[in-house]
C-alpha positions as CSV (number, residue, x, y, z in Angstrom):
1,M,-0.3,0.0,0.0
2,N,2.8,2.4,0.8
3,Q,5.1,1.0,-1.9
4,P,7.9,3.4,-3.3
5,I,6.3,5.2,-6.5
6,G,8.9,3.6,-8.2
7,E,8.2,0.2,-7.8
8,R,4.4,1.3,-8.2
9,A,5.7,2.1,-11.6
10,S,7.2,-0.9,-12.6
11,R,3.8,-2.7,-11.8
12,G,2.1,-0.4,-13.9
13,S,-0.1,0.8,-11.2
14,L,0.6,4.5,-11.1
15,T,-2.6,6.1,-10.0
16,R,-4.0,9.5,-10.2
17,R,-2.7,10.8,-7.1
18,D,0.5,9.4,-8.1
19,M,0.6,11.5,-11.6
20,L,-0.8,14.4,-10.2
21,W,2.4,14.2,-7.5
22,L,4.6,13.9,-10.4
23,I,2.9,16.9,-11.9
24,G,3.2,18.7,-9.1
25,V,7.0,17.8,-7.9
26,V,8.5,18.9,-11.2
27,S,9.6,22.5,-9.8
28,A,12.9,22.7,-8.7
29,P,14.6,25.8,-7.0
30,A,16.9,27.7,-8.6
31,V,20.8,27.1,-7.0
32,L,21.6,30.4,-6.0
33,P,25.0,31.7,-6.0
34,T,27.1,32.4,-2.7
35,L,27.0,36.1,-1.0
36,S,28.7,38.5,-3.2
37,G,28.6,41.4,-0.8
38,C,28.3,45.0,-0.9
39,A,28.4,46.9,-4.3
40,A,26.5,50.4,-5.6
41,H,23.3,51.1,-6.3
42,P,23.4,51.8,-10.2
43,V,20.8,54.4,-9.6
44,T,21.8,55.8,-6.4
45,G,25.5,55.2,-6.0
46,E,25.1,54.3,-2.1
47,K,26.3,50.7,-1.0
48,V,23.9,47.9,-1.2
49,L,24.1,44.4,0.5
50,V,23.9,41.6,-2.8
51,G,23.7,38.2,-2.9
52,L,24.4,38.2,-6.8
53,S,27.2,39.4,-9.0
54,E,26.1,41.2,-12.0
55,Q,27.2,37.6,-14.0
56,D,25.4,35.7,-11.5
57,E,22.5,37.8,-13.1
58,I,23.5,37.5,-16.4
59,N,23.9,33.5,-15.6
60,I,21.0,33.0,-13.9
61,D,18.9,34.5,-16.8
62,R,20.3,32.2,-19.3
63,K,20.1,28.8,-17.3
64,Q,16.8,30.0,-15.7
65,A,14.5,32.0,-17.6
66,P,13.8,29.4,-20.5
67,H,12.8,26.6,-17.6
68,Q,10.4,29.6,-16.7
69,F,8.8,30.6,-19.8
70,S,8.5,27.2,-20.8
71,N,5.9,26.6,-17.9
72,D,4.0,29.4,-19.3
73,Y,3.7,27.5,-22.4
74,G,6.5,28.9,-24.5
75,A,6.4,32.5,-26.3
76,V,3.7,33.2,-28.5
77,Q,4.0,31.9,-32.2
78,D,3.7,35.7,-33.6
79,D,7.2,36.6,-34.5
80,S,5.8,40.2,-35.6
81,L,4.1,40.9,-31.8
82,N,7.4,39.5,-30.2
83,R,9.4,41.8,-32.3
84,Y,7.5,44.8,-31.0
85,L,8.0,44.0,-28.3
86,G,11.7,43.3,-28.1
87,E,12.0,46.8,-30.2
88,M,9.7,48.7,-27.7
89,N,11.7,47.3,-24.7
90,G,15.1,47.9,-26.2
91,R,14.5,51.6,-27.0
92,I,12.9,51.8,-23.1
93,A,15.9,50.1,-21.7
94,A,18.7,52.4,-24.0
95,R,17.5,54.8,-21.2
96,S,17.9,53.4,-18.2
97,H,20.8,53.2,-15.4
98,R,22.1,50.1,-17.2
99,P,21.8,50.1,-20.8
100,K,24.3,47.4,-21.3
101,M,22.7,44.5,-19.9
102,P,21.1,41.6,-22.0
103,Y,17.8,42.5,-22.6
104,S,15.1,40.6,-23.8
105,C,11.4,40.8,-24.0
106,R,8.6,38.1,-25.1
107,A,4.7,37.5,-24.9
108,L,4.3,34.4,-22.7
109,N,1.1,32.0,-23.7
110,A,0.4,31.8,-20.1
111,N,-3.2,33.2,-19.4
112,Y,-2.9,34.8,-16.6
113,V,-2.3,38.1,-16.0
114,N,1.5,39.2,-15.0
115,A,4.9,40.3,-15.9
116,Y,8.0,39.3,-14.4
117,T,11.8,39.8,-15.6
118,F,14.8,37.7,-14.2
119,P,17.7,39.6,-13.1
120,A,19.7,40.7,-16.4
121,G,16.5,41.5,-17.7
122,S,14.8,38.9,-19.6
123,I,11.5,40.5,-19.6
124,G,7.9,37.7,-19.9
125,I,4.3,39.3,-20.7
126,T,1.9,36.8,-20.3
127,R,-0.9,37.1,-23.5
128,G,-3.7,37.4,-19.7
129,I,-1.9,41.2,-19.3
130,L,-1.5,41.8,-22.9
131,L,-5.3,41.5,-23.2
132,E,-5.6,43.8,-20.6
133,M,-4.2,46.7,-21.7
134,D,-5.3,48.6,-24.6
135,N,-2.1,50.9,-25.5
136,E,1.6,51.6,-26.0
137,A,1.9,54.1,-22.9
138,Q,-0.1,51.3,-20.5
139,L,2.6,48.4,-22.6
140,A,5.2,50.9,-21.3
141,G,4.3,51.5,-18.3
142,L,4.4,47.7,-17.9
143,L,8.2,47.1,-19.2
144,G,9.3,50.6,-17.4
145,H,8.4,48.9,-14.0
146,E,10.2,45.7,-15.2
147,L,13.3,47.2,-16.3
148,G,13.3,49.5,-13.0
149,H,13.6,45.9,-11.0
150,V,16.8,45.3,-13.0
151,N,18.3,48.4,-13.1
152,A,18.0,48.7,-9.2
153,R,19.5,45.3,-8.4
154,H,15.9,43.7,-6.9
155,S,16.9,40.3,-7.4
156,A,20.7,41.0,-6.2
157,Q,19.4,42.7,-3.2
158,R,16.9,40.4,-2.0
159,V,19.2,37.0,-2.4
160,G,21.4,39.0,0.1
161,Q,19.2,39.5,2.1
162,S,17.7,35.9,2.3
163,M,21.1,34.9,2.5
164,V,21.7,36.6,5.7
165,A,18.5,36.1,6.9
166,E,19.1,32.1,6.6
167,L,22.6,33.0,8.5
168,V,20.7,34.5,11.1
169,I,18.1,31.9,11.6
170,T,20.8,29.2,11.9
171,G,22.7,31.1,14.3
172,V,19.6,31.2,16.5
173,S,18.9,27.9,16.1
174,L,22.1,26.6,16.9
175,A,22.3,28.8,19.9
176,V,18.9,27.5,21.5
177,A,19.9,24.2,20.3
178,A,23.2,24.8,22.6
179,S,21.1,26.2,25.6
180,D,19.9,23.4,28.3
181,R,16.5,24.0,28.4
182,G,16.9,24.7,24.0
183,S,15.2,21.5,23.7
184,D,12.0,22.2,24.1
185,W,11.6,24.9,21.9
186,A,14.2,25.0,19.7
187,P,12.0,23.7,16.5
188,I,9.0,26.5,17.4
189,I,11.9,29.1,16.7
190,A,13.2,27.2,13.9
191,L,10.2,27.3,12.6
192,G,9.1,31.1,13.4
193,G,12.3,32.1,11.5
194,Q,11.8,30.7,8.5
195,I,8.6,32.2,8.1
196,G,9.3,35.2,9.0
197,A,12.2,34.7,6.5
198,S,9.8,33.7,3.7
199,A,6.7,36.2,4.1
200,L,9.5,39.0,3.8
201,L,11.3,37.6,0.8
202,A,9.4,36.0,-1.0
203,A,8.2,39.4,-3.3
204,Y,9.2,42.2,-3.9
205,S,8.7,44.5,-0.9
206,R,7.0,47.5,-0.9
207,D,9.5,50.0,-1.0
208,N,11.4,48.0,-4.3
209,E,7.9,48.5,-5.9
210,R,7.7,52.0,-5.6
211,E,11.4,52.5,-6.4
212,A,10.6,50.6,-10.0
213,D,7.5,52.2,-10.1
214,S,9.3,55.5,-10.1
215,L,12.6,54.7,-11.9
216,G,9.8,53.2,-14.9
217,M,7.7,56.2,-15.5
218,A,10.8,58.2,-15.5
219,Y,12.4,55.8,-18.4
220,M,9.1,55.7,-20.1
221,A,8.7,59.4,-20.3
222,G,12.2,59.7,-21.2
223,V,11.4,58.2,-24.8
224,G,8.6,60.4,-25.5
225,Y,5.1,57.9,-23.8
226,P,2.7,60.2,-21.4
227,A,4.1,58.8,-17.9
228,S,-0.1,58.9,-17.1
229,G,0.6,55.4,-19.0
230,M,1.7,53.7,-15.8
231,S,-0.8,55.2,-13.8
232,E,-3.6,53.8,-16.1
233,L,-1.9,50.2,-16.1
234,M,-1.9,50.3,-12.4
235,G,-5.7,51.4,-12.4
236,V,-6.5,49.0,-14.9
237,L,-5.1,46.2,-12.6
238,V,-6.7,47.4,-9.5
239,R,-10.3,47.0,-11.1
240,Q,-9.9,44.0,-12.7
241,S,-8.6,42.6,-8.9
242,S,-11.9,43.0,-8.1
243,E,-14.1,42.1,-11.2
244,K,-11.5,39.3,-12.0
245,P,-10.9,37.5,-8.5
246,G,-8.4,34.6,-9.1
247,L,-6.5,36.2,-12.6
248,L,-4.7,38.5,-10.8
249,D,-3.8,36.5,-8.0
250,T,0.5,35.8,-9.4
251,M,0.3,39.3,-10.0
252,F,-0.6,41.0,-6.8
253,S,1.7,38.3,-5.1
254,S,4.7,38.9,-6.7
255,H,4.4,42.7,-7.6
256,P,2.1,43.8,-4.6
257,M,-0.2,46.5,-5.3
258,S,-1.8,49.5,-3.8
259,E,-4.3,52.5,-3.5
260,E,-1.3,54.2,-2.5
261,R,1.1,53.8,-5.4
262,L,-1.4,54.1,-7.9
263,A,-2.3,57.9,-6.3
264,T,1.6,58.4,-5.8
265,M,1.7,57.6,-9.6
266,R,-0.9,59.9,-10.8
267,R,-0.1,62.6,-8.6
268,E,3.5,62.2,-10.4
269,A,1.6,62.4,-13.8
270,S,0.1,65.3,-13.3
271,G,3.1,67.1,-11.5
272,R,6.8,66.2,-12.5
273,Y,5.5,64.9,-15.8
274,A,2.4,67.3,-16.4
275,A,4.9,68.1,-19.8
276,T,4.1,64.6,-21.5
277,G,1.0,64.8,-20.6
278,S,0.1,65.7,-24.8
279,A,2.3,62.7,-25.9
280,S,0.8,60.3,-27.9
281,V,-1.1,56.9,-26.3
282,Q,-0.8,55.1,-29.1
283,R,-3.7,53.1,-29.4
284,E,-3.6,52.0,-32.8
285,R,-0.3,50.9,-33.0
286,Y,-0.7,49.1,-29.9
287,M,-4.0,47.3,-31.2
288,D,-2.6,47.1,-34.6
289,Q,0.6,44.7,-32.5
290,T,-2.0,42.7,-30.5
291,A,-4.3,41.9,-32.8
292,G,-3.6,38.6,-33.6
293,L,-3.9,37.5,-29.7
294,R,-7.5,39.6,-29.6
295,K,-8.9,37.2,-31.8
296,L,-7.9,34.7,-29.6
297,R,-10.0,36.5,-26.9
298,P,-12.9,34.2,-26.5
299,A,-10.7,31.0,-25.4
300,I,-8.8,32.3,-23.7
301,A,-11.7,33.4,-21.5
302,D,-12.7,30.2,-21.1
303,Q,-9.2,28.8,-20.4
304,Q,-9.3,30.6,-18.2
305,T,-12.4,29.6,-16.3
306,G,-11.1,26.3,-17.0
307,E,-7.8,26.9,-14.7
308,Q,-9.9,28.3,-12.3
309,A,-12.3,25.4,-12.2
310,M,-9.4,22.7,-12.2
311,A,-7.6,24.8,-9.6
312,R,-10.9,24.0,-7.1
313,K,-11.1,20.4,-8.8
314,R,-14.2,20.9,-10.1
315,L,-13.2,18.7,-13.7
316,P,-16.0,18.6,-15.4
317,E,-17.0,22.3,-15.2
318,A,-13.0,22.9,-15.9
319,Q,-13.5,20.3,-19.3
320,Q,-16.8,21.8,-20.3
321,A,-14.5,25.5,-20.2
322,L,-11.7,24.0,-22.3
323,T,-14.0,22.1,-24.8
324,S,-15.3,25.4,-25.7
325,A,-12.3,27.2,-25.6
326,L,-10.9,24.5,-28.2
327,K,-13.7,25.0,-30.2
328,A,-12.9,28.4,-30.6
329,A,-9.1,27.9,-31.3
330,P,-8.8,24.4,-31.7
331,D,-4.9,24.6,-32.1
332,D,-4.2,26.9,-29.3
333,Y,-1.3,25.2,-27.4
334,T,-2.4,26.1,-24.5
335,G,-5.3,25.2,-24.9
336,L,-4.5,21.4,-25.9
337,C,-2.0,21.3,-22.9
338,L,-4.6,22.6,-20.6
339,M,-7.0,20.2,-21.5
340,A,-4.4,17.1,-21.6
341,K,-3.9,18.2,-17.8
342,C,-7.9,18.3,-17.3
343,Q,-8.0,14.7,-18.6
344,I,-4.8,13.5,-16.9
345,A,-6.5,15.0,-13.4
346,Q,-9.2,12.1,-14.1
347,N,-7.7,9.6,-15.2
348,R,-8.2,9.4,-18.8
349,R,-4.4,8.8,-19.7
350,A,-5.3,8.3,-23.2
351,E,-7.0,10.9,-23.8
352,A,-4.3,13.2,-22.6
353,Q,-1.6,12.1,-24.6
354,A,-4.2,12.6,-28.1
355,Y,-4.1,16.5,-27.0
356,L,-0.3,16.4,-26.0
357,A,0.6,15.0,-29.7
358,Q,-1.7,17.7,-31.1
359,A,0.3,20.1,-28.8
360,R,3.3,18.7,-30.3
361,R,2.6,19.6,-33.7
362,V,1.0,22.6,-33.0
363,Y,4.7,23.6,-31.1
364,P,6.8,21.3,-32.1
365,T,10.0,23.1,-30.2
366,E,8.6,23.9,-27.1
367,G,8.7,22.0,-23.8
368,Q,6.1,21.7,-21.6
369,A,4.0,19.2,-24.5
370,M,6.9,16.8,-24.3
371,Q,7.7,17.2,-20.3
372,L,3.7,16.5,-20.1
373,S,3.8,13.6,-22.4
374,G,6.6,11.8,-20.6
375,I,4.9,12.0,-17.2
376,N,2.0,10.6,-18.7
377,L,3.6,7.9,-20.8
378,L,5.6,6.8,-17.6
379,G,1.2,6.5,-16.0
380,Q,0.7,4.2,-18.8
381,K,3.7,1.9,-18.0
382,R,5.2,3.0,-21.5
383,F,8.3,3.1,-20.4
384,A,10.4,3.3,-23.1
385,E,8.4,6.0,-24.9
386,S,8.8,7.8,-22.0
387,Q,12.5,7.9,-21.7
388,Q,11.7,9.5,-25.3
389,E,9.8,12.2,-24.8
390,L,11.5,13.1,-21.1
391,N,15.1,12.9,-23.2
392,R,13.5,15.1,-26.2
393,Y,12.4,17.7,-23.4
394,A,16.2,17.6,-22.1
395,Q,17.5,18.5,-25.4
396,A,14.8,21.0,-25.4
397,L,15.7,22.4,-22.5
398,P,18.9,21.2,-20.6
399,G,19.7,21.6,-17.3
400,D,16.2,20.9,-15.7
401,P,16.9,18.6,-13.0
402,D,13.6,16.9,-12.5
403,T,14.1,15.2,-15.7
404,D,16.9,13.5,-14.1
405,F,14.2,12.2,-11.2
406,L,11.4,11.4,-14.1
407,L,14.2,9.6,-15.9
408,A,15.1,7.6,-12.7
409,L,11.6,6.3,-12.4
410,T,11.3,4.7,-16.1
411,H,14.5,3.4,-15.6
412,E,13.1,1.6,-12.7
413,G,10.2,0.9,-14.7
414,L,12.5,-0.8,-16.8
415,Q,14.3,-2.9,-14.0
416,N,17.2,-0.7,-14.8
417,R,18.5,-0.3,-11.0
418,Q,22.0,1.2,-12.0
419,A,20.8,3.4,-14.1
420,A,17.7,4.7,-12.0
421,A,20.6,5.1,-9.1
422,Q,22.5,7.2,-11.8
423,S,19.5,9.6,-12.4
424,Y,18.5,9.7,-8.7
425,R,21.9,10.8,-7.5
426,R,22.3,13.4,-10.0
427,Y,19.1,15.1,-8.9
428,L,19.7,15.0,-5.6
429,S,23.3,17.1,-6.6
430,A,21.3,19.5,-7.3
431,V,18.0,19.4,-5.3
432,P,19.2,18.1,-2.0
433,Q,15.5,18.9,-0.1
434,G,11.9,18.2,-0.9
435,D,9.6,15.3,-1.6
436,A,11.1,14.0,-4.7
437,A,14.9,13.9,-3.0
438,R,13.2,12.4,0.0
439,H,12.1,9.9,-2.6
440,A,15.0,9.4,-4.1
441,T,17.1,9.6,-1.1
442,N,14.8,6.5,0.2
443,R,15.4,4.7,-3.0
444,L,18.8,4.5,-2.8
445,K,19.3,3.6,0.6
446,S,17.1,1.1,-0.1
447,W,18.8,0.0,-2.9
448,G,21.9,-0.2,0.1
449,M,24.0,2.7,-2.2
450,V,24.0,5.3,0.2
451,K,23.5,5.4,4.2
């Protein structure tokens, strides 16, 4: 009853719960470099504590951004739109405090409302938020804000703060453990410290957001956009948070919004940047460039409904919404992947595989359908085919330790314990903690390969 998942896989008895666990567990945290120390703030010149050197920032972008973009179903298959975003982002970045960073920008196929940047300026903008905006000035405000985070080195500072917090927590825990009375309450001290650090450092602080707002408004105004575009964008997001609860959860958790920030940007736009008020918001150009996305609006709305239903485990409701989405856009990659996930959640693995095969045909170079296909085939005891799909995924998106974990399960299914052990070891070298790491360690222990 409590057999390890590898043994259940080899016997062809992976349950629906196992499949959902596998889909959920493949999200390894990034391994961050060692603390870099103090550096000059690129904007203010003041000394700040950072956990990343500039080269670290660039390396993280190169290694991590492709995987996150794939988690968001890859870049939209609209070269014109992506060129437009890249060129616009480049013009604004050229006026920033760090103009030589390797900036890039692309639209992503995800439906939720968000935009984010990696430390060196790899920016992703979801199609969900692109559909919420209606002019180029609002887009300039969004890009300026993300560029503000890069230029103020907020990620590097946050990593430095996190490392210091971990050192402090570790120090407190060790001190308590060393005391005579520490054994009674040391776990509570450690847990409280972890929760505090997590809550403080999980998202950009409000001070970080305010600084990014200020920098973003300066950058967008500097290239000729009306500064009101920033406050208009914030107004749209604040309104949508009440009209469409759930769609902006990620946006508001990673970029905490407030009426105070909105009021500040309105005041700045009508005060310091009042002279920009006569500039064009470039609505027609924005509408022209996003016309392809707007044709998909009905399908995307159905997909958003389906995703929310799946999150609430209302699977028949989700399937109905996703069926409607695919009727409107039969070859939409995101819709096909979402329907496959919905089928897997209902233990309909053959149906899921058909949707994934279609997704592969629609977007052959994007990785998520390959990974989902590998997991789904694993659940069907088709171990050799699962390995093929996972190896294709590894070629498309190298460096994902989750692939080693999944490959280990396929090796177990094929009764190849040595290959499974090698894959588990590779996974543990990259991800030493978490549910999957515990499973890998327990398997190696059961085989007598580690103590």
